[in-house]
N, C-alpha and C positions, 0 to 999 in steps of 0.2 A: 533474397532475390527470387522473383517469380519468373519462370521462363514462359514467354508467350506461347500460346497453343500452336501456332503455325511453325514454331521452331522446335517443338518436342519430337523426339524420335517416333516415327510411325510404327516401328516394329513393336513397341509396347502396346499399341492400340490393337494391332492385328496379330495376336498370339495364335499360332497355328494349332489346329485341332489335331490331337495325336491319335484319336480313335480311327482305326482303319476299317473301312467297309468294302468288302469285295464287290466288284462290279458284276462278276458272273462266277458261279460255282459250277462244279461238274454236274451237280443235280439239275441245274438250269437247262443243260443240253438235252435232258430227257423230255423237256417240254417242246423242243424244236422238231420240225419235220425232218425226215432223212434227206440226205444229199448223196449222190452217187459219184464216185471217182473211178476213172477207167485207166489210169496210167499203169496199173499192174495186171490188167486184163490178160489172162493167159490165152495165147493163140497157137497152142501146140498140145499134143497129147500128153497125158491121158484125159485131162478135164478142161480142155481148151474150148474157146468160143468159136474157133475156126470151122467147126462142123455144124454150127447153127444155121439153118436155112432161113430164108426171108420170112416165111410164115411163122416159124418158131420164134424168131426175133421179135416180130410184132406181138406175139403172145406174151413173151417175157417183158417187153416194154409196157404192155398193158398192166401186167401184174405189179411191176415196179411202180408204175404210175398210181395204182391203188394204194400202195404203201406210202407214197408221198403225201397222201391225205391224212395220214396218221402221225402221231408223235412217236418219238423214240421209246418213250415209256409204254405206249400202247403196243408197239411192235415187240419190244424185248422184255417187258415186264408183264403186262396183261396177257399177251399171247406167247408167253415163254415156252409153252408146250411145243409150239411150232417153229418159233424163231428164237435162237439162243446161241450163246457161246459154247464152243466145244473145245475141250482141251486137245492140244496138238498130239499128245501121246495116245489119244483115242482114234486118231485118223488112220486110214489105211496106209500101208508102207509107201505106195506111189505118191500120195499127197505129202507125206513127210519128206520124201525124197525131193519133190518139187520145191518145197519150202527151203530145203538146204541149197538146191541149185539156184534159187532166187536170193540167197543170202538172207532169208527170213527165218532161219532156224532158231532165232532168239525169241520168237513169239511164244507165248504160253497158250494162247487160244486164238481161234478164228471163229467168225460168226456165220450162221447160216440162216437163210430165209427160205421158208417152204412156199413153193408156188402151187403145188398140187400133191397128190398122193406120194409120188416118188421124186418129183422134180425139186431141186434145190439150187439156190445161188449162194455161193460162198464168198466171204470177203473178210477184210480186216477193219474193225470198227475204230474210228478216230473221232471221238466225241459224237457229233450227229451225222458224220459222214461214214458211209460204208465203201471202202476201197474194194471194188469188185475184183475177184480173182478167178473163180472157177464156175463153170456151168456143170451141174451134176444131174443129168436127166434120169438116171437110173438109181439114184441114192447109193452110190458106191463109195463115196469118200468116207463116210462113217456109217457103214451098213448095220452095225449093232444098235444104232439109234432107232428108237421105236417109231418115230414119225418121219 
């Protein structure tokens, strides 16, 4: 007995492919431009943004805007001398205390962006986003750092 084609189970014709192909990998995020998040932006001492005046804020905005034209790899790989992760245990005591107060003491590292000779912006990297945390105009959060 021959089963007509239209009565054959279609599942046999459409055997699913078992090879899994990832849509995106962690490395892919290095090719993306950075994004900024401000939900953890500190607005209190010692490294808060509350002391930033309008002119300085325009300056910081301009610098971050320049970073937006770069990829995460350009920022944190190519220019790692200036922009990189810093182990939490290398931070000054005040910064470590703030992380505890914010219940972020489980972090192993935070990232910094160099804006000028001493000025730094600190945050927590989440793929291609930097969750902005601190403004460090005098390079006090990790003073032993060379740059």
